[in-house]
Structures are given as C-alpha cells and as structure tokens.
C-alpha distance (Angstrom), angle and dihedral (degrees) to the residues before:
residue distance angle dihedral
M1 . . .
K2 3.81 . .
H3 3.80 91.0 .
T4 3.79 92.1 46.7
I5 3.81 92.1 52.9
S6 3.81 92.5 46.3
I7 3.79 92.2 47.3
I8 3.80 92.3 50.8
I9 3.81 91.9 48.3
T10 3.80 91.9 47.1
F11 3.79 91.2 47.0
L12 3.81 92.8 51.5
L13 3.79 92.9 46.0
C14 3.77 91.4 50.0
I15 3.80 92.1 51.3
I16 3.78 85.6 59.3
T17 3.79 97.5 42.1
A18 3.80 105.7 38.1
K19 3.77 139.6 61.0
T20 3.76 88.0 -120.6
A21 3.78 128.3 16.6
H22 3.77 111.3 -86.2
A23 3.78 123.6 -151.5
P24 3.85 126.1 170.5
W25 3.82 108.5 -25.6
G26 3.79 85.8 3.2
F27 3.79 121.0 -94.5
W28 3.79 89.8 -96.1
A29 3.79 93.6 55.7
H30 3.81 94.6 46.0
E31 3.78 90.8 50.9
R32 3.80 93.1 46.6
I33 3.81 92.2 49.4
N34 3.81 92.9 51.7
K35 3.78 93.2 46.7
M36 3.80 96.7 47.6
A37 3.82 92.9 45.2
L38 3.81 88.5 64.8
F39 3.80 90.0 65.7
T40 3.80 91.3 60.5
L41 3.82 91.4 65.7
P42 3.81 126.6 100.0
E43 3.79 114.8 -104.3
E44 3.79 93.5 -107.0
L45 3.80 91.0 61.8
F46 3.79 98.0 30.8
G47 3.80 88.5 58.3
F48 3.80 89.5 67.3
Y49 3.80 94.4 47.6
K50 3.81 98.1 41.2
P51 3.83 97.6 85.2
H52 3.81 88.4 48.2
I53 3.79 101.9 49.2
A54 3.80 90.8 117.2
Y55 3.82 90.9 53.3
I56 3.81 93.9 49.9
E57 3.80 89.9 48.4
E58 3.80 97.9 44.3
H59 3.80 96.2 44.4
A60 3.80 94.2 49.8
V61 3.80 86.9 96.4
D62 3.82 98.5 48.9
P63 3.83 93.9 103.6
D64 3.81 90.5 56.1
K65 3.79 90.8 50.3
R66 3.79 91.7 46.6
R67 3.78 96.9 53.9
Y68 3.78 89.7 71.9
A69 3.80 87.8 57.4
I70 3.81 101.0 46.9
D71 3.79 129.7 32.7
E72 3.79 93.0 -143.7
E73 3.80 93.7 66.3
A74 3.81 104.3 71.5
P75 3.86 98.8 67.1
R76 3.80 90.2 56.1
H77 3.81 90.4 72.6
Y78 3.81 102.3 59.2
I79 3.79 148.8 18.0
D80 3.82 125.4 -149.1
L81 3.78 95.4 -142.5
D82 3.80 94.6 172.8
H83 3.79 89.9 60.5
Y84 3.81 85.0 75.0
G85 3.79 97.4 54.7
E86 3.78 129.8 -92.9
Y87 3.79 133.8 -22.9
P88 3.04 126.1 -42.2
F89 3.83 85.4 26.2
I90 3.78 96.1 -142.7
T91 3.82 90.5 171.9
L92 3.81 89.4 69.8
P93 3.82 112.0 80.7
R94 3.79 111.3 -135.5
R95 3.81 93.7 -144.7
W96 3.79 114.9 81.1
N97 3.80 98.7 -134.5
E98 3.79 92.0 48.8
A99 3.80 91.6 47.8
V100 3.80 91.0 50.9
I101 3.79 91.4 52.3
K102 3.79 92.2 49.7
F103 3.81 102.3 39.7
S104 3.84 106.4 13.2
E105 3.76 127.7 -112.4
D106 3.81 92.9 -97.1
T107 3.80 91.5 56.7
L108 3.79 92.6 49.7
Y109 3.79 91.5 51.3
E110 3.78 92.5 45.9
H111 3.80 90.2 56.0
G112 3.78 100.2 36.5
I113 3.80 138.8 -93.0
V114 3.81 105.8 -145.7
P115 3.85 98.8 135.3
W116 3.79 92.2 47.9
H117 3.79 92.9 45.6
C118 3.80 90.6 51.3
E119 3.80 87.8 56.4
L120 3.78 90.2 52.6
M121 3.79 90.1 49.3
M122 3.80 90.3 51.5
Y123 3.79 89.5 52.6
R124 3.81 89.8 51.2
L125 3.80 93.3 46.7
T126 3.80 92.8 48.3
T127 3.81 89.6 50.1
A128 3.80 90.5 49.8
F129 3.80 90.0 53.3
K130 3.81 91.4 48.7
E131 3.79 90.6 51.7
M132 3.81 91.0 43.1
D133 3.79 89.5 -132.7
A134 3.79 105.6 162.0
N135 3.79 94.6 -165.9
Y136 3.78 94.4 54.6
I137 3.81 93.7 39.9
L138 3.78 90.4 57.1
K139 3.79 95.6 41.6
M140 3.80 94.1 47.7
S141 3.80 91.7 43.4
A142 3.79 92.8 53.0
E143 3.78 94.6 44.8
I144 3.79 99.1 44.3
G145 3.79 84.9 53.9
H146 3.78 88.9 62.0
Y147 3.80 95.4 50.8
I148 3.79 94.5 44.4
A149 3.79 89.3 50.4
D150 3.80 91.1 51.2
A151 3.81 90.6 50.4
H152 3.82 88.1 59.2
V153 3.82 92.7 58.0
P154 3.83 111.9 96.9
L155 3.79 94.1 -147.9
H156 3.82 89.9 55.9
C157 3.80 88.3 64.8
T158 3.80 102.1 55.4
E159 3.80 139.3 62.7
N160 3.81 87.4 -126.0
Y161 3.79 88.2 68.1
N162 3.81 96.8 150.6
G163 3.79 101.3 24.4
Q164 3.80 90.0 -99.9
L165 3.80 91.5 136.8
T166 3.81 94.3 51.5
N167 3.82 101.9 38.7
Q168 3.82 91.8 -102.8
I169 3.78 100.3 116.7
G170 3.79 110.0 168.9
I171 3.79 96.9 35.3
H172 3.81 91.0 112.6
G173 3.79 94.0 66.3
F174 3.80 91.1 35.2
W175 3.81 92.9 59.6
E176 3.79 100.8 38.7
S177 3.81 103.7 30.0
R178 3.79 113.3 20.8
I179 3.81 96.6 46.5
P180 3.83 98.1 49.2
E181 3.80 91.1 38.1
L182 3.80 89.7 56.8
I183 3.82 101.7 40.1
G184 3.80 107.3 6.8
E185 3.79 94.1 105.3
N186 3.81 87.6 67.4
Y187 3.81 96.1 52.6
D188 3.79 121.4 116.7
Y189 3.80 106.3 -115.3
L190 3.81 97.6 176.1
V191 3.78 99.0 109.1
G192 3.79 104.3 156.0
K193 3.78 131.2 -114.3
A194 3.79 129.1 -32.5
E195 3.80 117.0 -106.6
Y196 3.78 133.3 -156.2
I197 3.82 114.1 -94.3
P198 3.83 109.6 -140.2
D199 3.81 94.8 -163.3
V200 3.80 116.0 26.4
H201 3.80 92.8 -177.3
D202 3.80 94.3 55.6
K203 3.80 91.7 44.0
L204 3.79 92.7 55.2
W205 3.78 92.8 51.3
E206 3.78 90.0 46.6
I207 3.82 88.3 55.7
V208 3.81 96.9 51.5
L209 3.79 92.8 42.9
Q210 3.80 90.2 52.2
S211 3.78 89.7 48.3
H212 3.78 91.6 52.4
L213 3.79 92.2 50.8
M214 3.81 87.9 61.5
V215 3.80 94.8 54.0
D216 3.80 94.5 88.4
S217 3.81 92.1 53.8
V218 3.81 92.6 46.4
L219 3.79 91.3 54.1
S220 3.80 102.8 33.4
F221 3.81 96.1 48.4
E222 3.79 91.9 51.0
A223 3.81 90.5 48.3
Q224 3.80 90.1 49.7
L225 3.79 92.2 48.6
N226 3.79 92.4 46.9
N227 3.81 90.2 55.0
E228 3.79 94.1 48.2
F229 3.80 103.1 36.0
P230 3.82 121.0 88.4
S231 3.79 104.5 -101.5
D232 3.80 93.2 -140.2
R233 3.82 90.0 61.0
K234 3.82 99.1 45.4
Y235 3.79 93.2 89.6
S236 3.76 134.8 35.1
Y237 3.79 136.6 -177.8
E238 3.76 125.7 -112.3
T239 3.76 133.7 -178.0
R240 3.78 112.4 -117.6
G241 3.76 112.5 -179.5
E242 3.77 105.8 -51.7
S243 3.80 94.7 -20.1
T244 3.79 135.6 82.9
V245 3.79 110.5 -142.8
R246 3.79 138.5 -178.1
V247 3.82 115.9 -115.5
Y248 3.79 136.7 165.5
S249 3.78 103.5 -79.2
A250 3.78 120.0 -108.3
E251 3.80 88.7 -119.0
Y252 3.80 93.0 54.1
T253 3.81 92.2 43.2
L254 3.79 93.6 51.1
A255 3.80 91.3 46.9
Y256 3.81 90.6 52.0
N257 3.79 91.6 47.1
Q258 3.81 89.6 52.3
L259 3.80 92.0 51.8
L260 3.81 88.4 50.2
N261 3.81 89.2 51.4
N262 3.81 90.8 -127.6
M263 3.80 92.7 -53.4
V264 3.80 93.8 159.7
E265 3.79 91.9 54.8
R266 3.79 91.0 46.3
R267 3.80 91.7 51.3
M268 3.79 91.9 47.7
R269 3.80 90.8 50.7
E270 3.80 90.9 48.3
T271 3.79 90.7 48.9
I272 3.79 92.6 51.0
I273 3.81 95.9 53.3
T274 3.80 91.4 40.9
L275 3.79 93.3 50.8
G276 3.79 91.9 49.5
S277 3.79 88.3 50.3
F278 3.81 91.6 51.6
W279 3.81 91.3 51.9
L280 3.79 90.6 47.4
T281 3.80 92.3 47.6
A282 3.80 92.9 51.2
W283 3.80 90.3 51.1
I284 3.81 93.2 48.1
N285 3.80 92.3 46.2
A286 3.80 87.9 51.9
G287 3.80 89.5 58.7
R288 3.82 99.7 -95.5
P289 3.83 94.3 -81.9
N290 3.79 117.0 -154.4
L291 3.79 102.8 -116.2
T292 3.79 96.3 -175.0
G293 3.77 108.6 134.5
V294 3.81 94.4 9.5
E295 3.78 103.1 138.8
F296 3.77 133.3 -148.9
K297 3.79 117.7 -138.1
P298 3.81 117.5 -164.7
W299 3.79 112.4 -103.1
T300 3.78 117.0 -105.9
E301 3.78 119.1 -134.9
E302 3.79 89.1 -112.9
E303 3.81 92.0 54.2
L304 3.79 92.1 49.1
N305 3.80 91.4 49.9
E306 3.79 89.9 49.6
F307 3.79 90.4 51.3
L308 3.81 90.6 50.5
E309 3.81 90.8 52.7
I310 3.81 92.4 49.7
D311 3.79 91.7 45.3
T312 3.80 91.4 51.5
A313 3.80 91.6 48.2
Y314 3.79 90.8 64.4
T315 3.77 88.2 74.8
K316 3.78 99.8 42.2
G317 3.79 134.4 84.6
D318 3.78 120.9 -55.0
E319 3.79 91.0 -6.0
K320 3.82 87.3 72.3
G321 3.78 88.1 83.7
K322 3.79 88.3 71.7
F323 3.78 91.8 61.3
I324 3.79 109.7 111.6
E325 3.80 86.3 -6.7
H326 3.79 90.4 160.5
E327 3.80 89.3 72.3
E328 3.76 91.1 71.3
C-alpha cells in the first residue's frame, strides 16, 4: 500500500512537472532502454524485431499504465530487500515457494516481488518463442524490459524508496527521471552484444543485490550535496506546456550526477545489455525458432482485456500455484 500511494503521488506530480508523465525510470528512459537493447541482438533475432522497434519502445511503459488498473501490478516493480535484514539478506529464500513458507505470500507482496516476477516473465517469453506467437513475443519482450529496468534502480530495492526515512522525499524521481531527462541524450548507448545467461534466477538476484548496494551512495551523496549547495540555487523554474513548474536546477542535477560518477548512465547501460541478453536467452531456450514470416497482428480490445484477466489471475486464489511454475 505504501508503494502504491507513493507511486500515485509521484505520477501525479510528474504529470505537472514534466513534458510527459514520468513513472519509475521515467517513460523516456524505459523507452530508450527497450529500443537500444534491440541493437545488442544477433542479426538472426534482430531481423524479427526490426519491423517492430516502435512497438517495443512504445509498450515499454505498459506495466506502469496497468498498475493503475489492477492492484496486483505495483509489487512487481520493486523489492524492499532491507526489510529482510542486512546484505546479502540470507534470511530471504531466493525460491518463491520457500519464501512464501517462511514469510507468507502477503508479506512478499507487501515488500515487492520484482525478481520473481521477472522469472515468470521469462517463462512467458520463452513459451511465446516456442509457440512462435509474434503478438506474445513482442508484448512479453516489451514488458519484461520494464521490470528488468526497474530491478536495476537502487531505490526500487529498499524500504527507503523515496527518501522518506531520511528527509529526502523526492529523490526517487530526481535520480531516475530528472537526471536522464536532462542529460540522457548524451549517454553512450553502445554496450556490445547480448550474451546467453546460463542461470536466469541467479542473474536476477545478482541484479537486485547490486542495486541495493548502491542505495547508500544514492542517498548519502544527495544529503551531502544538499548540505553544501546554496539553497537558493537548488531549484529552478521551467515552462512545461502552459505551466511554470519548480524542478531541481540543472546546476544541482549535474553536481549530483558528478558525485554519483554517472551512476544513472551506468545503470542504464547495464540494463540495456542485460535486457538484450534476457531476450536472447529466452529465444535460445525456446530452441532458436526461425521467426521468418511470423507476423504480428494488432491486438483487439477483447484480446487485451482477456490478457489482463489472465495476468491478474496469477495473483489470485488457486491460480497462485501457477506463479513461477517453471521452478517446479
């Protein structure tokens, strides 16, 4: 509930203060990550995606849009690792069924399930490749990109997700939206070629643990800068559409980015190569299907509603047994 409230508040504030509405990572960053990850793929796989680059980019933000429609969506974007003790959080079982037994399903959902949900998405994407279903390949590819990107955000891996515990409220959007919005066009997005991931489960936990290790820097550097920076230059005003809004000043943002040693760019680059590797791994695990001639047909409203119902069912009642079913 606390994350849902914070997300809604952040979303509404960003509608007011940005050219486009920013959610976690910012819509711009999610779209850029998905698009650039496509260029890490080998030609055989890229050839399938190439005509659909716009789809993969545009639908990178679908999970953020959907969480205002279904309650089950929000926990898929984060995990409060520090709720379970101290790094490396050995009290938290990595396998879903074991974690449920130890902490209860309600507790896991209250504190986020992003690594487990990414595993489920990989299962779905691999199945889509096996069935050579272009619609589901593209939808799962775009959406797993969103969750993997969120897992790379430090503030998605701590209970202090918006600095509310350290009097730094607003740092969430500052780190993941304001910085890339201001300087992201100058980032280096050439990250190399995707590689096969031998153990998807271990890779996902490696990602969230790395993200958590960065939390202290994200918070402490902003606190340091806030103490040293002239308060009358911390914020500035910009015209957005027909409104004039207060934002973190470019000077303050650049100073914070320097203290972070370009952390946001580094995490975006890491996300891009990792996402490409997840797509590649799903395709390889599906048997490297030849997708030549496999056609995409625009989703009908009825099909999208049916998908939403199925997606919601994964977190309800007896259907819960299907969650992370590929672990069995």
